[in-house]
C-alpha positions as semicolon CSV with decimal commas, in nm:
position;residue;x (nm);y (nm);z (nm)
1;P;0,000;0,000;0,000
2;L;0,115;0,353;-0,087
3;S;0,000;0,707;-0,026
4;D;-0,112;0,900;-0,334
5;E;0,203;1,110;-0,313
6;D;0,425;0,800;-0,318
7;G;0,211;0,632;-0,583
8;L;0,265;0,924;-0,820
9;M;0,642;0,888;-0,773
10;T;0,654;0,534;-0,910
11;D;0,775;0,468;-1,265
12;P;0,492;0,533;-1,514
13;Y;0,367;0,327;-1,804
14;T;0,377;0,581;-2,087
15;I;0,174;0,590;-2,408
16;T;0,207;0,846;-2,687
17;I;-0,057;0,859;-2,957
18;T;-0,040;1,052;-3,283
19;N;-0,331;1,150;-3,505
20;N;-0,214;1,084;-3,861
21;C;-0,561;1,146;-3,999
22;K;-0,672;1,463;-4,176
23;K;-0,952;1,530;-3,928
24;D;-0,976;1,576;-3,552
25;L;-1,065;1,270;-3,346
26;G;-1,225;1,192;-3,014
27;Y;-1,134;0,882;-2,813
28;D;-1,168;0,699;-2,482
29;V;-0,871;0,579;-2,276
30;I;-0,979;0,247;-2,123
31;L;-0,840;0,055;-1,825
32;N;-0,902;-0,316;-1,887
33;V;-0,869;-0,528;-1,570
34;L;-0,782;-0,877;-1,687
35;N;-0,904;-1,213;-1,564
36;D;-0,564;-1,285;-1,405
37;S;-0,605;-0,989;-1,170
38;T;-0,680;-1,099;-0,812
39;T;-0,656;-0,768;-0,621
40;K;-0,988;-0,609;-0,528
41;N;-1,061;-0,310;-0,750
42;S;-1,185;-0,126;-0,440
43;N;-0,828;-0,131;-0,304
44;M;-0,667;0,012;-0,617
45;K;-0,591;0,365;-0,732
46;V;-0,468;0,487;-1,068
47;G;-0,290;0,803;-1,176
48;V;-0,340;0,948;-1,524
49;N;-0,094;1,234;-1,582
50;N;-0,094;1,291;-1,204
51;L;-0,474;1,294;-1,171
52;V;-0,557;1,034;-0,903
53;K;-0,875;0,827;-0,917
54;E;-1,008;0,524;-0,732
55;V;-1,066;0,235;-0,972
56;D;-1,414;0,177;-0,828
57;S;-1,508;0,540;-0,902
58;L;-1,433;0,509;-1,274
59;T;-1,716;0,476;-1,527
60;P;-1,765;0,109;-1,628
61;V;-1,741;0,021;-1,997
62;E;-1,974;-0,242;-2,136
63;N;-1,856;-0,488;-2,400
64;P;-1,478;-0,441;-2,363
65;T;-1,274;-0,500;-2,677
66;V;-0,959;-0,638;-2,510
67;A;-0,945;-1,018;-2,472
68;D;-0,955;-1,176;-2,124
69;T;-1,101;-0,861;-1,964
70;K;-1,331;-0,904;-1,664
71;N;-1,387;-0,533;-1,589
72;A;-1,326;-0,231;-1,810
73;Y;-1,333;0,135;-1,704
74;R;-1,300;0,467;-1,882
75;L;-0,994;0,646;-1,747
76;T;-1,054;0,960;-1,951
77;K;-1,214;1,089;-2,266
78;D;-1,002;1,314;-2,486
79;Y;-0,970;1,488;-2,819
80;I;-0,677;1,517;-3,056
81;A;-0,642;1,752;-3,351
82;A;-0,520;1,632;-3,691
83;G;-0,141;1,597;-3,689
84;D;-0,106;1,637;-3,311
85;S;0,039;1,395;-3,053
86;K;-0,051;1,338;-2,689
87;T;0,132;1,151;-2,413
88;Y;-0,016;0,982;-2,107
89;D;0,163;0,856;-1,797
90;F;-0,021;0,579;-1,613
91;R;0,048;0,451;-1,264
92;A;-0,139;0,208;-1,041
93;W;-0,097;0,135;-0,669
94;M;-0,275;-0,012;-0,372
95;D;-0,448;0,242;-0,147
96;E;-0,255;0,321;0,170
97;D;-0,549;0,219;0,394
98;T;-0,564;-0,136;0,253
99;T;-0,539;-0,404;0,522
100;D;-0,611;-0,716;0,315
101;D;-0,529;-0,849;-0,033
102;E;-0,183;-0,977;0,055
103;N;-0,012;-1,182;-0,216
104;T;-0,248;-1,068;-0,489
105;Q;-0,177;-0,906;-0,826
106;F;-0,339;-0,627;-1,027
107;V;-0,318;-0,707;-1,398
108;S;-0,445;-0,465;-1,660
109;K;-0,409;-0,336;-2,014
110;I;-0,461;0,016;-2,145
111;S;-0,648;0,063;-2,472
112;I;-0,718;0,373;-2,680
113;E;-1,055;0,346;-2,856
114;M;-1,170;0,596;-3,117
115;L;-1,519;0,743;-3,100
116;Q;-1,703;0,666;-3,419
117;D;-1,813;0,959;-3,636
118;A;-2,140;0,794;-3,727
119;Q;-2,499;0,771;-3,612
120;G;-2,422;0,573;-3,300
121;Y;-2,415;0,662;-2,931
122;L;-2,537;1,011;-2,854
123;A;-2,282;1,084;-2,579
124;D;-1,988;0,986;-2,799
125;N;-2,104;1,203;-3,088
126;I;-2,164;1,504;-2,865
127;Y;-1,809;1,467;-2,742
128;L;-1,671;1,405;-3,089
129;K;-1,833;1,716;-3,235
130;N;-1,712;1,947;-2,958
131;K;-1,345;2,004;-2,891
132;L;-1,277;1,978;-2,517
133;L;-1,158;2,310;-2,375
134;T;-0,886;2,273;-2,111
135;I;-0,937;2,615;-1,953
136;T;-1,040;2,738;-1,611
137;P;-1,363;2,938;-1,653
138;N;-1,409;3,276;-1,490
139;F;-1,684;3,234;-1,231
140;N;-1,636;3,581;-1,083
141;N;-1,978;3,725;-1,006
142;V;-1,871;4,085;-0,939
143;Y;-2,011;4,257;-1,249
144;P;-1,721;4,194;-1,493
145;T;-1,685;4,428;-1,790
146;T;-1,669;4,128;-2,023
147;L;-1,900;3,837;-1,952
148;A;-1,767;3,484;-1,995
149;P;-2,070;3,371;-2,200
150;D;-1,993;3,641;-2,457
151;D;-1,629;3,535;-2,479
152;K;-1,595;3,259;-2,738
153;S;-1,272;3,141;-2,573
154;E;-1,486;3,012;-2,283
155;S;-1,760;2,861;-2,499
156;G;-1,785;2,492;-2,577
157;L;-1,740;2,165;-2,390
158;L;-1,548;2,163;-2,062
159;A;-1,478;1,901;-1,795
160;A;-1,549;1,886;-1,422
161;E;-1,574;1,604;-1,170
162;D;-1,910;1,481;-1,045
163;A;-2,000;1,200;-0,803
164;D;-1,959;0,936;-1,077
165;G;-1,644;1,051;-1,257
166;T;-1,564;1,317;-1,515
167;S;-1,859;1,515;-1,647
168;Y;-1,846;1,711;-1,974
169;Y;-2,062;2,023;-1,967
170;F;-2,162;2,289;-2,218
171;R;-2,078;2,653;-2,148
172;G;-2,144;2,985;-2,315
173;I;-2,214;3,029;-2,686
174;V;-2,343;2,685;-2,785
175;D;-2,585;2,612;-3,068
176;N;-2,531;2,239;-3,129
177;N;-2,675;2,083;-2,812
178;Y;-3,037;2,035;-2,927
179;V;-3,208;1,698;-2,883
180;S;-3,553;1,592;-3,003
181;F;-3,702;1,340;-2,760
182;G;-4,055;1,236;-2,668
183;G;-4,210;1,497;-2,896
184;F;-4,023;1,786;-2,728
185;T;-3,708;1,985;-2,792
186;W;-3,439;1,968;-2,523
187;K;-3,090;2,108;-2,470
188;V;-2,796;1,903;-2,343
189;I;-2,658;2,035;-2,012
190;R;-2,381;1,781;-1,976
191;I;-2,264;1,424;-2,017
192;N;-2,260;1,288;-1,663
193;G;-1,970;1,097;-1,510
194;D;-2,159;0,769;-1,557
195;G;-2,206;0,835;-1,929
196;T;-2,574;0,935;-1,913
197;I;-2,681;1,256;-2,088
198;R;-2,850;1,532;-1,884
199;I;-3,099;1,736;-2,085
200;I;-3,333;2,023;-2,001
201;L;-3,665;2,097;-2,171
202;S;-3,602;2,387;-2,407
203;S;-3,926;2,572;-2,337
204;T;-4,278;2,515;-2,214
205;E;-4,587;2,709;-2,129
206;E;-4,743;2,417;-1,949
207;I;-4,564;2,413;-1,613
208;N;-4,603;2,700;-1,369
209;G;-4,617;2,669;-0,995
210;Y;-4,477;2,733;-0,652
211;G;-4,369;2,547;-0,341
212;D;-4,570;2,399;-0,057
213;G;-4,503;2,696;0,170
214;F;-4,259;2,973;0,251
215;N;-4,256;3,026;0,629
216;E;-4,035;2,729;0,725
217;A;-3,684;2,641;0,612
218;K;-3,792;2,292;0,506
219;Y;-3,994;2,434;0,216
220;V;-3,673;2,494;0,017
221;S;-3,640;2,118;-0,018
222;W;-3,738;1,860;-0,278
223;T;-3,875;1,645;0,003
224;Y;-3,910;1,716;0,375
225;N;-3,990;1,528;0,696
226;N;-3,777;1,253;0,544
227;E;-3,768;0,919;0,721
228;E;-3,389;0,915;0,676
229;P;-3,142;1,182;0,555
230;C;-3,077;1,188;0,179
231;T;-2,696;1,155;0,160
232;V;-2,442;1,099;-0,118
233;A;-2,380;0,745;0,003
234;N;-2,749;0,674;0,062
235;P;-2,961;0,901;-0,161
236;C;-3,338;0,913;-0,141
237;V;-3,482;0,729;-0,440
238;T;-3,797;0,805;-0,638
239;R;-3,890;0,519;-0,871
240;F;-4,140;0,518;-1,155
241;E;-4,346;0,201;-1,132
242;N;-4,680;0,106;-1,286
243;G;-4,740;0,458;-1,413
244;A;-4,672;0,633;-1,081
245;F;-4,382;0,771;-0,879
246;V;-4,295;0,592;-0,557
247;N;-4,050;0,716;-0,291
248;D;-3,808;0,488;-0,106
249;R;-3,758;0,632;0,244
250;A;-3,830;0,995;0,146
251;G;-4,102;1,183;0,330
252;Q;-4,332;1,454;0,196
253;D;-4,290;1,565;-0,166
254;N;-4,279;1,940;-0,219
255;R;-4,534;2,082;-0,466
256;M;-4,245;2,160;-0,705
257;K;-4,153;1,794;-0,721
258;R;-4,514;1,685;-0,764
259;M;-4,574;1,923;-1,055
260;V;-4,260;1,810;-1,241
261;Q;-4,357;1,445;-1,190
262;D;-4,712;1,516;-1,313
263;W;-4,566;1,664;-1,632
264;Y;-4,351;1,352;-1,676
265;I;-4,651;1,120;-1,640
266;K;-4,860;1,325;-1,881
267;N;-4,598;1,379;-2,149
268;I;-4,305;1,135;-2,160
269;A;-4,389;0,835;-1,940
270;S;-4,422;0,625;-2,257
271;N;-4,045;0,678;-2,307
272;N;-3,957;0,579;-1,951
273;D;-3,735;0,288;-2,060
274;K;-3,496;0,533;-2,233
275;I;-3,461;0,757;-1,925
276;A;-3,197;0,676;-1,663
277;M;-3,225;0,707;-1,288
278;G;-3,012;1,018;-1,239
279;R;-2,855;1,204;-0,950
280;F;-3,027;1,526;-0,845
281;C;-2,900;1,772;-0,587
282;N;-3,117;1,976;-0,346
283;D;-2,831;2,118;-0,139
284;T;-2,958;2,203;0,210
285;S;-2,613;2,195;0,371
286;Y;-2,533;2,483;0,609
287;S;-2,330;2,776;0,480
288;R;-2,370;3,069;0,721
289;G;-2,618;3,266;0,928
290;S;-2,837;3,165;1,218
291;E;-3,012;2,832;1,253
292;T;-3,190;2,935;1,572
293;D;-3,288;3,292;1,488
294;P;-3,306;3,336;1,109
295;K;-3,536;3,637;1,156
296;S;-3,246;3,850;1,271
297;S;-2,976;3,670;1,072
298;E;-3,066;3,492;0,749
299;L;-2,984;3,123;0,724
300;Y;-2,788;3,054;0,403
301;F;-2,749;2,711;0,243
302;G;-2,444;2,560;0,069
303;S;-2,496;2,728;-0,270
304;D;-2,415;3,064;-0,109
305;K;-2,045;2,979;-0,095
306;R;-2,024;2,836;-0,449
307;L;-2,118;3,138;-0,662
308;K;-1,753;3,172;-0,764
309;N;-1,658;2,804;-0,746
310;P;-1,952;2,583;-0,852
311;S;-1,937;2,208;-0,809
312;L;-2,116;1,908;-0,959
313;I;-2,071;1,710;-0,636
314;C;-2,363;1,746;-0,399
315;P;-2,293;1,786;-0,024
316;D;-2,482;1,600;0,244
317;P;-2,762;1,800;0,413
318;I;-2,563;1,886;0,727
319;D;-2,671;2,162;0,967
320;V;-2,455;2,403;1,168
321;D;-2,391;2,141;1,438
322;G;-2,285;1,872;1,191
323;N;-2,612;1,681;1,215
324;L;-2,798;1,554;0,910
325;R;-3,120;1,736;0,824
326;N;-3,444;1,555;0,745
327;Y;-3,512;1,772;0,441
328;G;-3,332;1,810;0,107
329;G;-3,003;1,650;0,009
330;N;-2,918;1,389;-0,256
331;Y;-3,170;1,211;-0,475
332;L;-3,189;0,943;-0,743
333;A;-3,487;0,997;-0,970
334;K;-3,621;0,996;-1,325
335;V;-3,690;1,370;-1,337
336;G;-3,587;1,684;-1,152
337;L;-3,473;2,040;-1,215
338;I;-3,147;2,213;-1,306
339;T;-2,922;2,324;-1,019
340;N;-2,771;2,662;-0,940
341;D;-2,423;2,512;-0,996
342;E;-2,514;2,382;-1,343
343;I;-2,638;2,730;-1,440
344;L;-2,309;2,882;-1,322
345;F;-2,112;2,619;-1,515
346;A;-2,320;2,706;-1,823
347;G;-2,201;3,066;-1,794
348;L;-2,488;3,268;-1,650
349;K;-2,399;3,478;-1,347
350;Y;-2,575;3,600;-1,037
351;S;-2,739;3,942;-1,101
352;V;-2,523;4,012;-1,409
353;T;-2,725;4,101;-1,719
354;G;-2,625;4,093;-2,082
355;A;-2,536;3,728;-2,133
356;T;-2,778;3,704;-2,423
357;T;-2,572;3,452;-2,616
358;N;-2,557;3,195;-2,337
359;Y;-2,746;2,878;-2,433
360;L;-2,965;2,904;-2,121
361;Y;-3,058;3,267;-2,185
362;G;-3,434;3,321;-2,180
363;M;-3,509;2,977;-2,030
364;E;-3,694;3,084;-1,715
365;T;-3,715;2,805;-1,459
366;W;-3,705;2,724;-1,092
367;T;-3,389;2,540;-0,990
368;M;-3,357;2,264;-0,729
369;T;-3,110;2,473;-0,529
370;P;-3,207;2,646;-0,201
371;R;-3,056;2,986;-0,132
372;S;-3,172;3,097;0,215
373;F;-3,440;3,124;0,482
374;S;-3,508;3,453;0,655
375;G;-3,756;3,341;0,920
376;S;-4,048;3,439;0,703
377;Y;-3,940;3,339;0,351
378;A;-3,792;3,020;0,208
379;V;-3,592;3,120;-0,100
380;I;-3,476;2,913;-0,401
381;W;-3,252;3,010;-0,695
382;F;-3,427;3,091;-1,022
383;N;-3,301;3,123;-1,381
384;D;-3,437;3,468;-1,461
385;K;-3,377;3,504;-1,838
386;P;-3,053;3,710;-1,852
387;Y;-2,903;3,604;-1,519
388;L;-2,926;3,389;-1,210
389;S;-3,165;3,526;-0,947
390;Y;-3,379;3,393;-0,660
391;R;-3,741;3,388;-0,551
392;S;-3,946;3,309;-0,244
393;T;-4,115;2,971;-0,284
394;D;-4,461;3,134;-0,286
395;W;-4,390;3,298;-0,626
396;W;-4,569;3,158;-0,931
397;Q;-4,288;3,069;-1,175
398;K;-4,207;2,836;-1,465
399;Y;-4,049;2,492;-1,446
400;L;-3,827;2,329;-1,708
401;P;-3,793;1,955;-1,629
402;V;-3,452;1,786;-1,644
403;I;-3,402;1,419;-1,727
404;N;-3,105;1,190;-1,797
405;L;-3,098;0,978;-2,111
406;K;-2,931;0,639;-2,072
407;A;-2,563;0,602;-2,162
408;D;-2,639;0,370;-2,454
409;T;-2,884;0,614;-2,614
410;V;-2,857;0,612;-2,994
411;F;-2,974;0,881;-3,233
412;K;-3,034;0,978;-3,590
413;I;-3,026;1,310;-3,774
414;E;-3,241;1,420;-4,067
415;H;-2,966;1,607;-4,251
416;P;-2,632;1,419;-4,226
417;E;-2,464;1,673;-4,450
418;E;-2,530;1,951;-4,198
419;T;-2,397;2,014;-3,847
420;P;-2,578;1,782;-3,605
421;G;-2,735;1,906;-3,283
422;T;-2,853;2,243;-3,410
423;E;-3,208;2,367;-3,360
424;S;-3,289;2,293;-3,726
425;N;-3,102;1,959;-3,726
426;P;-3,129;1,819;-3,372
427;Y;-3,015;1,480;-3,248
428;I;-3,330;1,268;-3,277
429;V;-3,381;1,006;-3,005
430;E;-3,667;0,768;-3,081
């Protein structure tokens, strides 16, 4: 067993690939754990160019192409321009906290597998058609003179970690993330770490509503009076069975959740088999303010401290004393809403107007993200056309449902000769 620091000092296994083709290519780097391997994957860590990951946290790959493979995982997804070369250093070591697995061996092969430029998997083609930007976005929310969404250097597909691995999200000036599904037009928010595709309804006049109440902190939540806390390790689950939604362990559904689920049943339940159970975050973790006297000092939730550093990893619903709340938190479900963090990743800013070219501009919707409770008003973040804002839960506002298409979703396009994913030539999922 080694610490991560020592593991990264071991001799690497190095691969250099060169793109000799006349066009840019996208590809997956795959870790194939072979049948001869006897070490538990849960005890192993890998380093890819000094980025450390637990093997068990990597996205599994179905139908591996390397012979004698028992488990395959995607180490990373990347992009290489025509004529360019890229080098990867790989290392593997046993986690320093391992107390078993003596006299075992970890046997693996690395494979580089091209993404196919054809009508195949939707996630692969989204990645293939969008060069991955390796920049650090500007999340400053202090009225910048130049907005990131209007800066083409920050527009495109970027990467960030989520609870399941590396997520690839759209930001800024994007016009090729349209999907036609279930008779509606959607926009791709991101490819999740597990390979599923998160999409948001492009527009609707059908869903308007408000929360259950506004005079208690619990009304910022997706569910409240939960039987057990909804944590990352043990999320509250809402299943869709026999034409209805059923909660495992969760308590009372908020009106917001009920209205989104009613829309799902009415409009896209017939496509339920194509929709994945996805992670949704209703972050009720403590940030600052008073838990006991929010009338004199507002209680702020976790999103308050992430306006300049958003995250796709959802905290547990912990209060000021470190105890788990019985409202809000982490969920697994078929349908939900966009989060405050996802809006920030997309490029909209808090109270900054003018980002008219951002792909979420004009898409008014409640989010799933609580902002604060003042003692008289429970407040949730709201996508308010040109910028990120917030509303008390008693406001009548629009909802844009969010779902996750399964990782093996395939597509077609009507006009192969044109750019796929545009509003006039969307990815069609049947």
